[in-house]
N, C-alpha and C positions, 0 to 999 in steps of 0.2 A: 665515253664514246659508245655508240651503238654496237660496234663490232666487239668491244670488250665484253658487253653484256651477252652478246650472242655466243662468244667463244666460251663463256662460263656456263651456258645453259646446259641442262642435262641431256637433251636430245643430241646436241653437238658433241658433248663428251662421249656419248655412246657411239656416235658415228665415227669419231676419230679412232676408237678402239675396235671398230667393227671387224669381225672375222666372217667374211661372206661364205656361203656354202661352197665347198670345194668338191669337184667331181673326181672320184677315185679312178685309178688306172683301170681297174677291172670293168668299170662301167664304160669307159671309152673303148675298151676292147670289145665289149658286148655289142655296141652299135655297129661294129664292123662285121657282125654275123647276124644280120637282120632276120633271116628266115628262121633261125633257131633261138636267138636270144632277144628278139624284138620285144615281146611282152614283158620279159623280166627287166630288160633295160628301161623300158618305159615306166614301169612301176617304181623302180629304184630312183630314176631321175625325178619323177614327179614327187616322190616322197621328200627328196632333198629340196625341192622347190617350195615345199609347203609353208615353211616359216616366212620366207620372203613374200610369198603370194598373199599371206594374211596380214602383212605389215603395211602401215602407212608412213613409217619413218623413212627418211632418206637413207640410202639411195633407192629404196624399193619403188617409190612413186616414179622417179626418173627412169628406172629400169623398165617399168611397164610401158611408159610413154616412148622410150627408145625402141622397144619391141613393136609398139604400134606403128612407128615410122617404118620399120622393116616390113611389117605386114602390109601396110598401105602401098609401099613401093612395089611389093610383089603382086599386089592386086591389079595394078594397071601396067600393062606392058609398055616399056619405054620410059616410064616415069623415073626420074632421078631424085635422090634425097634432097638435093639443093632446090629443085623446083618445088618439091612438097613443102620444104621449110619456108621458102619465100611466100608461097601461097598462104600458109598458116600464120606466119609471124608478121607479114607486111600488109596484109589486107586490113583495112580499117574496120573497127567493130560494126557489126550489122550489115556489112557488104558481103557479096557472094565471093567466096574464096576460090571458086572454080572447081573443076573435077578433082584436082590434086588435094585441095583443102577439104573438100567434102568427104572424100574417101578416108582421109586421115581423121576427120571428125568422127566417122563411124567407128574406126578402130580405137580411137582415143576414148570415146564414150564407153566402149566395151571394157577398156583397161582401167577406167577411172571408177565406174560404179554401174555394174551390170543391171541393177534394178531401176535405173533412170533412163534407159535407152528408149527412144521414141521411134514410131513408124517413120517419121520424116528423116531421122538420122540414117536409117537403113535405105530408104528410097532414094535419098539424095546421094549417099555415099556409094552405093553399088549400082546406081542408075537402073533401078527396078521399079515396077508399079507399086504404089502404096498398098494395094490389095495383097500383093505377094509378101511385102514386108510384114503386114499385119498378120497374115496367115502363118508366116514363119515364127513370129513372136508368140502367137497362140500355141503353136506346136511345141516350142521350147518350154513354155510354161507347163504344158502337160507332161513333158519328159522329166521335169524337175522332181516329180514325185515317184519316178520309177525306182524300183529296188533292184538295180542291176549294177554290174561293175562299171566304174567311171568311163573306161575306154569304150565299153559297149554302148553306153549312153551317148558318148561323143560320136561314135560310128553311126548310130541311128540318126542323130541330128544331121550328120554329113549326107547320108543317103536321102533323107526326107527333103532336105533343102535343095540338093541337086535335082530331085524330082520336081521341084517347083519351077525350075528353069532359071534360077538366079545366077548360075555360074559357080565356078570353083572357089573364087575368093569369098563369095557370100557363104558358101557351104563351109569353108574353113572357119569363118567368123562364127557361124552357128555352132560348129563342133567345139570351138574353144569356150563358148558360153555354156554349152551343155556340160562340158567337162568341169568347168569351174563350179557350176551348181551341184554336180554330183560329189565334188570334193569339199563343198562347204566354203568356198572362197567368196568373199564379198564382191570382188571384182575379178574378171577373167584376166588371164595372161595371154596375149597374142602369141601363139606358138605354131600352129599347123602351117600357116602361110609364110612363116619366117624361114623355112627351109625349102629349097627347090623341089625336093621330092614330092611335095603335095600335088604338083601338077601331073605327076605320073601315077597317082593313086587311081585304082579302078573305080568306076562309078557304082559298082556293087561293093558291099562291105567285105573287105578281105582283112580279117583281124590281124594277121601277122604283119602284113605290109603297112597297115594303119598304125600299129603299135611301133613299128620301126621308124616311121616318119616322126611320130611324137617323141620317141626316145632321142633321136638326133636333134630335134628342135629343143627339147628340154636340156640336153647337155650343152648345146650352144648358148642357151639362155643362162645357164649357170655360169659359164665363162664370162658372159657379158656382165652379170651381176657382180661377180668378183672384181672385174676390171673397173666398173663404175664405183664400187666401194673404195678401191684404192684411189681413184681420181677424186672422189668426194672428200676423203680424208686429207689429201694433198691440198685441196681448195681451202678447207677449214684451217689448215696450218698456215697457208699463205695469207688468209684473211686478216691475221693478226698484224700484218705489215701494211695494211691499207689505211689510208687517211681520208678517202673520199666521203662526202656527206651521204651519198646514196649507196655506199658499199654494202651495208647490211641487207637492203632490199634486193640488190643484185645477187648477192650470195644465196639468199633464200630462193631466188628464181633459178639460179644455176643448179641448185640441189634438187629441183623439182621438174624442170622443163628440159626437153631434148635440145631445143634451141631457143635462144633469147635475143630479141631485138631490144637492146638496153633502154632506148628511149621510152618504151612502153611500160617500164617497171620503175621509173624514177620520177622525181618531182620535175615540173616544167622549168625550163631555163637552165638546166644543168647538163646539156648534151656533151659539151666539151670535157667537163670533169668526169662524166660517165665513161666517155671514150678512153680517157687516160687511165681510169680504174681498170677497165677491161684489158687494155694493152699491157698494163702492169702485171695483171694476172697471167696473161699469155707469156710475158717475159719470165715470170717465175715458174713457168711450166705447170701451172695449175688450171689452165683454161685453154681452149682451142678456138681459133677464129674459123668459122665454118663456111663462110660465103666466098672467100678469096677475092674480094673486091675492095676498093678504097672507100666506098660509101655504103650506107644502109647495111652495115655489117651485122652478122649474126654470130653469137658466141655460144659455146656449150662445153660440157665435160667430154 
């Protein structure tokens, strides 16, 4: 059986025993004192994130994409996660996924591989002129060689991008990319826009306030990583009880994607069996149904 081979594979064995980064109590207390402890808390939290940020193993890929969802929702006032997931998962390949899908595409591109982001990703995602997107990417490329503290590099990107007129969400995207480059991460982690505090940041660089928002975002992302690691291990354990022909492909998708439209990940003509497999995983407590509707359902950890 495919699942038997999958369950015996080394990456899955590592996943089942994964001990995700834990946020110590002193760090949680530090983010409650942002004016005095913000820089310390930000440095400590980002250090804890370092291993997960450099990993391509599950659940780190899923974690970055779930954070991309949070950042995209924060980027567009009134946007709900369900609307975004529908736009991304249910739009046929090659079709326009609308504003929700495009903004998620920009954040997802950032979280998947920062060196492959295009001007069109940014222009479409943040609804800005292509010339502004191109100028921002050029500026970020120049910043990558700066010999400065990572948060200072991110702060410079924030201010410069705000100065271009692209808005706070775009500036948060640029700051996250600059931070990742300064820390040597292959792909960025969407952080700044995932906490409401980023909308209150001053348009000039205020190091303490900036560090405090990053500290809070990093601590919250650590909690998310730990939660997803537990959910992923539960899914792998439950997978041994599955009998569906497409179960292995589905489990792979659930370990990597924020939300999955099952029909897009399995062989044609097996929709009914796929639905049974997903509902079985929900009944086992290893999966969640995310759409809340009887048809075109989306599932995820």
